[in-house]
C-alpha positions in Angstrom: 1.3 -16.7 21.9 2.3 -15.0 18.5 0.2 -16.1 15.5 2.0 -17.2 12.6 2.8 -14.7 9.7 1.5 -17.2 6.8 -0.3 -20.2 7.0 -0.5 -23.4 4.3 -3.3 -25.9 4.2 -4.2 -28.9 1.7 -7.4 -30.2 0.5 -8.4 -32.1 -2.6 -5.5 -31.0 -4.4 -5.8 -27.3 -3.5 -3.0 -25.8 -1.9 -4.3 -22.9 0.4 -1.6 -20.1 0.8 -3.2 -17.7 3.7 -1.5 -14.4 5.0 -2.8 -14.9 8.9 -1.7 -11.3 9.3 -2.8 -9.2 6.3 -5.8 -11.1 5.5 -5.3 -12.0 1.8 -4.8 -15.8 0.5 -3.8 -18.0 -2.4 -4.5 -20.9 -3.9 -2.2 -23.5 -5.9 -4.1 -26.9 -7.7 -1.3 -29.3 -7.6 -1.3 -33.1 -8.5 -4.1 -35.0 -6.3 -1.5 -37.5 -4.9 0.7 -34.5 -3.5 1.5 -34.3 0.0 2.9 -30.8 1.3 5.4 -31.0 4.2 7.0 -28.4 6.1 10.5 -27.0 4.7 12.9 -24.5 5.2 13.8 -20.9 4.1 16.9 -21.9 3.0 15.6 -22.8 -0.6 15.1 -19.1 -0.9 17.4 -15.8 -2.1 14.5 -13.5 -0.4 13.1 -13.7 3.3 10.2 -15.8 3.6 7.7 -16.4 6.3 7.5 -19.9 5.9 7.6 -22.7 3.0 6.4 -26.0 2.2 7.9 -28.6 -0.4 4.9 -30.3 -2.5 6.2 -33.2 -4.9 4.1 -32.0 -7.7 4.7 -32.6 -11.8 2.4 -29.5 -12.3 1.1 -26.4 -10.5 -1.6 -23.7 -11.3 -1.3 -20.6 -9.5 -5.0 -18.9 -9.4 -4.5 -15.2 -8.9 -0.4 -15.5 -10.4 -0.6 -14.0 -13.9 1.9 -11.0 -12.6 4.7 -13.1 -12.4 8.5 -13.2 -12.8 11.0 -15.7 -13.5 14.2 -15.4 -12.0 17.5 -17.7 -11.3 19.5 -18.7 -8.0 22.3 -17.4 -9.9 20.6 -13.6 -10.5 19.9 -14.3 -13.7 16.2 -12.5 -14.5 14.4 -13.7 -17.1 11.6 -11.4 -16.7 7.8 -11.4 -16.9 5.9 -13.9 -17.8 3.6 -12.5 -20.7 1.5 -14.4 -23.6 2.9 -17.8 -24.8 4.5 -20.5 -23.5 7.5 -20.3 -21.9 10.7 -23.1 -20.8 13.6 -22.3 -18.2 16.4 -25.3 -18.4 17.1 -25.6 -14.6 16.8 -23.9 -11.3 14.6 -21.4 -10.9 12.0 -19.1 -9.1 8.7 -18.1 -9.5 8.3 -15.2 -8.0 4.8 -13.4 -7.7 3.2 -10.1 -5.9 -0.5 -10.7 -5.2 -2.9 -11.2 -2.0 0.6 -11.8 -0.5 4.1 -12.3 -1.4 4.2 -16.3 -3.3 7.9 -17.6 -4.3 8.0 -20.9 -6.2 11.4 -22.6 -6.2 11.9 -25.9 -8.8 15.4 -27.6 -9.2 14.6 -28.6 -12.7 13.3 -27.8 -16.0 9.9 -26.0 -15.5 7.6 -24.7 -18.7 4.3 -22.6 -17.9 1.7 -20.7 -19.6 -0.7 -18.0 -19.1 -4.4 -19.7 -18.7 -8.0 -17.8 -19.2 -8.8 -14.2 -19.9 -6.6 -13.1 -23.0 -5.4 -9.6 -21.9 -6.7 -10.6 -18.2 -5.2 -14.1 -17.5 -6.7 -16.0 -14.7 -3.7 -18.0 -13.7 -0.7 -19.8 -14.2 -0.2 -22.9 -15.1 3.3 -24.3 -14.4 4.6 -28.0 -15.2 8.1 -29.2 -13.8 10.2 -32.3 -15.1 10.2 -35.7 -12.9 11.9 -36.0 -9.7 11.7 -32.2 -9.3 12.3 -30.3 -6.0 9.6 -27.9 -5.9 8.9 -25.5 -2.5 6.4 -22.8 -2.0 7.6 -20.2 0.5 5.6 -17.0 1.5 5.6 -14.0 3.0 3.0 -11.6 4.7 2.8 -8.0 3.7 1.3 -7.1 7.0 3.9 -5.8 9.2 3.9 -4.9 13.1 6.5 -3.6 15.5 8.5 -6.4 17.0 10.3 -4.5 19.9 9.7 -0.8 21.7 12.0 1.7 22.7 11.2 4.1 25.3 11.8 7.9 25.3 11.8 10.6 28.0 11.4 14.8 26.8 15.5 14.6 26.4 16.0 15.6 22.8 19.1 13.1 22.9 17.1 10.3 24.1 14.9 10.7 21.0 18.2 10.6 18.8 19.2 7.3 20.3 15.7 5.8 19.5 15.6 6.9 16.1 18.9 5.5 15.3 17.5 2.1 15.9 14.4 2.4 13.4 16.5 1.3 10.5 17.1 -1.9 12.5 13.8 -3.8 11.0 14.9 -3.4 7.0 15.5 -6.7 6.1 18.0 -6.2 3.5 20.9 -3.4 3.4 21.2 -2.6 -0.3 19.3 -0.9 -2.9 16.8 -3.9 -2.6 15.2 -1.7 0.5 13.5 0.2 -2.1 11.0 -2.4 -2.2 8.3 -2.2 0.4 8.0 -5.2 1.2 11.8 -5.5 2.6 11.9 -2.5 4.5 9.7 -3.9 7.4 7.7 -2.0 10.6 10.3 0.1 12.8 10.5 -0.5 16.4 7.5 0.8 18.5 8.4 4.0 20.6 7.2 4.8 24.0 7.4 8.0 25.9 8.4 6.6 29.4 10.8 7.8 32.8 13.6 6.7 31.1 15.8 5.5 27.9 15.4 2.1 27.1 16.6 0.1 23.9 15.8 -3.6 23.9 18.9 -5.9 23.9 18.1 -7.8 21.0 18.0 -4.4 18.6 20.8 -3.5 16.8 22.1 -0.8 15.3 22.3 -0.1 11.1 25.9 0.4 9.9 26.0 2.0 6.8 28.4 4.6 7.7 25.5 7.5 7.4 25.1 10.1 10.2 22.2 12.8 10.6 23.5 15.7 12.6 20.7 17.9 14.2 20.0 20.6 16.9 19.0 19.1 20.3 15.2 20.0 19.8 12.7 17.4 19.8 11.1 19.4 16.2 14.3 18.5 14.5 14.8 15.0 15.5 11.5 14.0 14.2 11.9 15.3 10.9 15.0 13.4 10.5 13.7 10.7 11.2 13.1 9.0 7.7 16.3 9.5 6.8 17.6 7.8 10.1 15.0 4.5 8.9 15.7 4.3 5.5 19.2 5.4 5.3 20.0 3.6 8.8 21.6 6.8 9.8 23.1 7.7 13.1 21.5 10.5 14.3 23.6 12.6 16.7 24.0 16.2 18.4 24.8 18.9 15.9 25.0 22.4 15.3 22.6 22.7 12.4 21.2 19.7 10.9 23.4 18.2 8.2 23.9 14.5 6.4 27.1 13.0 6.9 28.6 10.7 4.4 31.7 8.6 5.5 34.4 11.7 6.4 34.0 12.4 2.6 31.2 14.7 2.6 28.6 16.8 4.7 25.2 17.8 3.2 23.7 20.6 4.9 19.7 20.0 5.5 18.5 23.6 6.5 15.9 24.3 9.4 12.5 24.0 10.3 10.3 24.1 7.0 13.4 24.1 4.7 14.8 20.9 6.7 11.6 19.0 5.9 12.0 20.0 2.1 15.5 18.5 2.5 14.4 15.0 3.6 11.8 14.8 1.3 13.6 15.5 -1.6 16.7 13.1 -0.3 14.4 10.4 0.0 12.5 10.6 -3.0 15.6 11.2 -5.0 17.4 8.3 -3.0 14.2 5.8 -3.6 14.2 6.3 -7.6 17.7 5.8 -7.9 17.9 2.7 -5.1 15.2 1.4 -7.6 17.5 1.7 -10.5 20.5 0.2 -9.2 18.4 -2.9 -8.0 18.4 -3.5 -11.6 21.4 -5.7 -10.9 19.8 -7.6 -8.1 16.9 -9.9 -8.0 15.1 -7.7 -10.8 16.0 -6.7 -13.9 12.7 -5.8 -15.4 12.8 -3.1 -18.2 12.1 0.4 -16.4 10.6 3.6 -17.9 12.8 5.3 -15.7 16.0 3.9 -16.5 15.2 4.4 -20.4 14.8 8.1 -19.2 17.4 8.8 -16.5 20.5 6.8 -17.8 22.1 8.7 -20.1 21.6 11.6 -17.7 23.3 9.7 -15.2 27.1 9.9 -14.5 27.3 6.1 -13.1 26.1 3.2 -14.0 23.3 2.3 -12.2 23.9 -1.9 -11.6 27.6 -0.9 -10.7 26.4 0.4 -7.3 24.6 -2.7 -6.5 27.5 -4.1 -4.2 28.5 -0.8 -2.7 28.0 0.5 0.9 24.6 2.6 1.5 27.2 5.8 2.3 29.1 5.1 -1.4 26.0 4.9 -3.1 24.3 7.9 -1.6 27.7 9.9 -2.3 27.1 8.9 -6.3 23.5 9.8 -5.9 24.2 13.2 -5.0 26.1 14.2 -8.3 23.1 14.0 -9.8 20.9 17.5 -9.8 17.7 16.8 -7.8 15.9 18.7 -10.8 16.7 15.6 -13.1 15.6 13.0 -10.9 12.3 15.0 -9.6 10.1 14.6 -12.6 10.4 10.8 -11.9 9.9 10.8 -8.0 6.8 9.0 -7.5 3.7 11.0 -5.6 4.0 10.2 -2.2 1.2 8.7 -0.6 0.9 10.6 3.0 2.2 13.0 5.0 2.1 12.9 8.9 2.2 16.3 10.7 3.6 16.0 14.8 3.9 18.6 17.2 6.9 18.7 19.0 6.8 16.2 21.8 8.0 12.9 22.8 4.5 11.6 23.2 3.6 12.5 19.5 7.2 10.9 18.6 5.0 7.2 19.2 3.2 7.9 15.8 6.8 8.0 13.8 7.4 4.0 13.5 4.0 3.9 12.2 4.0 6.7 9.7 7.6 5.0 8.6 6.5 1.8 8.2 4.6 3.2 4.8 7.7 5.4 4.0 5.5 8.6 5.0 6.7 12.1 5.3 7.4 13.5 9.0 6.6 17.3 9.1 6.3 19.4 12.4 4.1 22.2 13.3 3.4 23.6 17.0 -0.1 22.5 16.7 0.4 19.3 14.2 -1.8 21.0 11.4 0.1 20.7 8.0 1.3 23.6 7.0 -0.2 24.3 3.4 -4.4 23.7 2.9 -5.2 20.2 2.7 -6.7 19.0 -0.4 -8.0 15.8 -2.1 -5.3 15.9 -5.1 -2.3 16.0 -2.5 -1.0 12.9 -0.5 -3.2 12.0 2.1 -2.2 14.5 5.4 -2.1 12.5 8.6 -1.8 14.8 11.9 -1.9 13.8 15.7 -3.9 16.9 16.7 -7.6 15.8 17.3 -8.9 18.7 15.5 -8.1 18.5 11.9 -9.5 20.7 8.9 -11.0 19.0 5.7 -9.0 16.5 3.9 -6.9 15.8 6.8 -7.0 12.5 8.8 -6.7 12.2 12.8 -4.3 9.8 13.8 -5.0 9.6 17.7 -3.1 6.3 19.5 -6.2 4.1 19.1 -6.4 4.9 15.6 -2.5 3.1 15.1 -3.4 0.3 17.5 -6.3 -0.4 15.2 -4.1 -0.1 12.0 -1.7 -3.1 13.2 -5.2 -5.2 13.7 -7.1 -4.1 10.6 -8.0 -7.3 8.2 -9.1 -6.5 4.7 -12.2 -8.6 3.9 -12.3 -10.7 1.0 -14.3 -8.7 -2.2 -15.5 -11.8 -3.5 -18.6 -12.1 -1.2 -18.0 -8.6 1.1 -20.9 -7.3 2.6 -21.6 -3.5 3.0 -24.5 -1.9 5.0 -26.5 1.2 4.8 -28.3 2.4 7.6 -31.2 5.3 6.7 -31.8 4.1 3.0 -34.3 1.3 2.3 -33.9 -0.8 -0.1 -33.9 0.1 -3.8 -35.9 -0.9 -6.4 -32.7 -0.4 -8.9 -29.8 -0.7 -6.7 -27.0 0.5 -8.6 -24.5 -1.0 -5.8 -26.0 -4.8 -7.1 -25.6 -3.5 -10.9 -22.1 -3.3 -10.9 -20.6 -5.7 -13.5 -18.6 -7.5 -10.8 -17.2 -10.0 -13.1 -15.0 -7.3 -15.4 -13.3 -6.3 -11.9 -12.7 -10.2 -11.7 -14.7 -11.3 -8.8 -17.0 -14.1 -9.4 -18.7 -14.0 -6.4 -20.6 -10.5 -6.1 -20.3 -8.2 -2.9 -24.1 -7.8 -1.2 -25.3 -5.0 -0.1 -28.1 -4.9 3.0 -30.2 -1.9 3.9 -31.7 -0.6 7.2 -34.1 2.3 7.1 -33.9 2.8 10.8 -32.1 1.1 13.3 -32.4 0.3 17.2 -29.5 0.7 19.9 -29.5 -3.1 20.0 -29.6 -3.8 16.7 -27.1 -1.6 15.7 -24.8 -3.1 18.2 -25.3 -6.6 16.8 -24.5 -5.0 13.2 -21.2 -3.7 14.2 -20.5 -7.0 15.6 -20.9 -8.3 12.0 -17.7 -8.4 9.3 -18.8 -5.7 7.2 -16.4 -4.4 5.2 -17.9 -1.0 5.0 -21.0 0.9 6.9 -22.5 4.0 5.8 -25.1 5.6 8.4 -27.3 7.8 7.3 -29.5 8.8 9.9 -28.4 11.3 12.8 -25.3 11.4 14.6 -24.4 13.7 17.5 -21.2 14.3 19.6 -22.9 11.7 22.0 -22.9 9.2 19.2 -25.2 7.6 16.8 -29.3 8.7 16.8 -31.2 4.9 16.5 -34.8 4.4 17.0 -35.0 4.1 20.8 -32.1 6.9 21.5 -28.8 7.0 21.0 -25.8 4.5 21.3 -22.8 6.6 22.7 -19.3 6.2 20.9 -18.1 4.6 24.3 -20.5 2.0 24.2 -20.1 0.5 21.0 -19.1 -3.3 20.7 -15.5 -4.7 19.7 -16.0 -5.8 16.0 -14.2 -5.7 12.7 -16.0 -3.5 10.3 -13.5 -1.7 7.9 -14.9 1.8 7.5 -17.6 3.7 8.2 -19.5 6.6 6.7 -21.6 9.5 8.4 -22.1 13.4 8.6 -20.1 14.8 11.1 -19.6 18.7 9.9 -17.2 20.0 12.9 -13.6 19.4 13.2 -12.8 18.0 16.6 -12.5 13.8 16.7 -11.6 13.9 20.5 -14.7 12.7 21.3 -15.1 9.6 18.8 -12.3 8.0 19.3 -14.2 4.8 20.9 -15.2 4.2 17.4 -11.9 2.0 17.4 -13.5 -0.3 18.8 -15.4 -1.6 15.8 -14.3 0.6 12.9 -11.2 1.0 11.6 -11.5 4.0 9.3 -14.4 6.6 10.0 -15.0 9.0 6.7 -16.4 12.2 8.4 -18.1 14.0 6.0 -19.3 17.6 6.3 -22.9 17.3 4.5 -25.2 14.1 4.3 -24.1 11.8 1.1 -26.9 11.4 -1.4 -27.7 7.6 -1.9 -26.0 7.6 -5.2 -22.9 8.8 -3.3 -23.3 6.4 -0.3 -23.5 3.6 -3.1 -20.5 4.9 -5.5 -18.3 5.3 -2.4 -18.9 1.8 -1.3 -18.5 0.0 -4.8 -14.7 1.6 -4.6 -14.3 0.4 -1.3 -15.6 -3.3 -2.1 -13.1 -3.2 -4.9 -10.1 -3.0 -2.7 -9.2 1.3 -3.1 -7.9 2.9 -0.1 -11.0 4.7 2.2 -9.3 8.2 0.5 -9.2 7.4 -2.7 -12.7 5.9 -2.9 -13.9 9.1 -1.4 -11.9 10.9 -3.9 -13.3 8.5 -6.7 -16.5 9.0 -5.7 -16.5 12.5 -5.6 -17.0 13.2 -2.2 -15.6 16.8 -0.8 -16.0 18.5 2.4 -14.1 14.9 4.1 -12.5 14.5 7.3 -10.7 11.1 8.6 -10.5 9.6 11.8 -7.6 6.7 11.5 -5.7 5.8 8.8 -7.4 6.1 5.3 -4.7 5.0 3.0 -6.0 1.9 4.6 -8.2 -0.4 2.1 -10.9 -2.4 3.7 -11.1 -4.9 0.9 -9.2 -7.5 -1.1 -9.9 -8.9 -4.6 -8.3 -12.2 -5.2 -5.6 -10.3 -7.2 -4.3 -8.7 -4.6 -4.5 -5.3 -5.3 -7.2 -2.2 -6.5 -8.2 -1.7 -10.2 -5.8 0.6 -12.1 -7.3 4.4 -12.7 -7.4 5.1 -16.3 -8.0 8.2 -17.9 -9.2 8.6 -21.4 -8.9 11.8 -23.3 -10.4 12.6 -26.4 -7.8 13.9 -29.3 -9.3 13.2 -32.3 -13.4 12.1 -33.8 -11.3 8.3 -33.7 -8.3 8.9 -31.4 -8.0 8.3 -27.6 -5.2 8.6 -25.5 -5.2 6.5 -22.5 -3.0 6.5 -19.5 -3.7 4.8 -16.2 -2.6 5.3 -12.9 -0.3 2.8 -11.5 -1.1 2.5 -7.8 -0.7 -1.1 -7.3 -1.1 -0.6 -3.3 -2.4 2.1 -1.8 -1.5 1.6 1.7 2.2 1.0 0.7 3.3 1.8 -2.7 6.7 3.6 -2.3 9.0 1.3 -4.2 6.9 -0.7 -6.2 6.7 -0.9 -9.8 3.5 -1.9 -12.2 3.0 -2.1 -16.0 -0.6 -2.1 -18.0 -1.1 -5.7 -19.7 -2.7 -3.8 -22.8 -2.4 -3.4 -26.5 -0.5 -0.3 -27.4 0.8 -0.2 -24.0 4.4 0.2 -23.1 6.5 -2.7 -22.3 8.4 -1.1 -19.4 7.3 -0.4 -15.4 7.2 2.4 -13.8 7.4 3.2 -9.7 3.7 3.0 -8.4 2.7 6.6 -7.9 3.2 7.3 -11.6 1.5 7.8 -14.6 1.8 5.4 -17.3 1.0 6.5 -20.8 -0.1 4.3 -24.0 2.9 4.3 -26.5 0.5 6.0 -29.2 -3.1 7.0 -29.5 -6.1 4.0 -29.7 -8.9 3.8 -31.7 -12.3 3.5 -31.1 -12.3 0.1 -31.5 -9.3 -0.4 -29.4 -10.6 1.5 -26.7 -13.9 -0.2 -27.0 -11.7 -3.4 -26.0 -10.3 -1.4 -23.5 -13.2 -0.5 -21.9 -13.7 -4.4 -21.2 -10.3 -4.6 -18.9 -10.0 -4.7 -15.2 -10.3 -0.6 -14.7 -11.7 2.4 -13.0 -12.2 4.5 -16.3 -12.1 8.5 -16.1 -13.2 10.2 -19.1 -12.8 13.7 -20.1 -15.6 14.6 -22.0 -18.0 13.5 -18.8 -18.5 15.6 -16.0 -17.6 14.3 -12.2 -21.3 13.7 -11.4 -21.3 11.1 -14.9 -18.1 9.3 -13.8 -19.0 6.1 -12.1 -17.5 2.6 -11.8 -19.4 1.4 -14.7 -19.3 1.8 -18.3 -22.2 2.6 -20.2 -22.8 1.1 -23.2 -23.6 4.4 -25.0 -20.4 6.4 -23.1 -18.3 6.6 -26.5 -19.5 9.9 -28.7 -20.7 9.0 -32.3 
């Protein structure tokens, strides 16, 4: 039986909305006499998984401070800021937090942010008498809803690629929002071509032609997915837009660059065109790019995809390139139908797809590049091995609530000065602090029992060999691990091969494999970033962990804060005796950020939104006093006058130079 994507429960005036697939939840305080009843999704102008009607004169949405107000007629009132607001008629309160939440009200509403100054804790909405109030929710988690079978024949793979866009929920520029893209259907290598009857091809009048070889078909799958393109045999790789335009795409690595550039180019321009749709929020990219464009973006909103792309290609790539966000991941595959099975999992987060003979990235991986994923079991440093077990595990992965999350350190005694416990968790909006358990040594049975516990993260400082975890009474083999729900594990591995350790996925979603043993301080710092909701790869980078490989998808986070996203990472640069430049990396959701937007909520911060994966700079330098205030914000800070070893999650009282 399929589990519902979202659920609603009600007790003592509290309506709890839970993302059953992805693990997030939000709480709404309503009138005590209210009794929610099931409601249809017809109340909403965007897809929701489920909805309830709530007869209430007021609703307080906890963790709902990042909200937009929209009207059914398309008018967008913008983001809720300081002060009280009033909307005279029908409206949607639209919230991106631990899950997608929409509140529809069919009468006048007033509202205000509650608590926290520049870091408000909730949104209070009051509605008029006899108003209809409907709460709808959509899960962020996606899984394939169908499976395509292909043989080794490249034309079978072309057919399957043509159906990859079937899960996209709206064929307009709105598909640049990640929550409207959906998970592409799965692909499996079989004995015959099979396309489920309930799948239908998109029809945007876009075609991609490629030669009959598996490598090139794999390389163009991102275009097949995002453009809804029909993939057909051709003498060369090219993009065909209706009968009006043919765009050559090149071969090999040049084809990959063409696909990467086209996807980034279209994503940025789609995100400007969609200003004419559900959300007309002010955008930095619009202000900068608008004067350079030969078209008015909102006017393209109702045009078909191929017409939009024709206009986009009139804009030089170099004009748009500075505004293309950093891509979170690149998957490198081998040119086989078996490796095609990884494609839908990569495209679910709009990852790039490259192909080499051995599945190893062409350019050396490093911590500053997008995360490299590989179908090869033997991977160099900073690359993640992505075996079938990792993909299966990712579909079942659930982030732990950061409040009260538990981490485990094996091989360390309980420290006298526990840096993990000393973190100012309240600054990061965690009222219930995460906890750490310490075990100096464990037996095999003890380790089995511990791996059944719902730890967000486990650091194993004792020895790990190719046979398994070295325990006090022997070795616990990788094929002897229990079924568990541990988010991530870290241990010293020091070798490229991951082939013998895929049994880890019975118990753990992602393994962080280091070349050298981590110091106690580095292991604790890594765990702090993980429970704050940073991805495994970002946590390793922030903690200064070098010489690392991964097993599984390291863009996954293992914990989830009530606000639904990890803290932004702010960079502080001293430019004078009493002046500082402040900028923040806008990664609001590291596993699937492409197309999202974010903004800073702080004095002197820009009033515009930017695409996630970019860096937003304060409008002007801040003073020492203003910086001291900003350092109390929910952010991870990096200071240009501190060494890497001095960069920690906490902000020392004596940090600012005299």
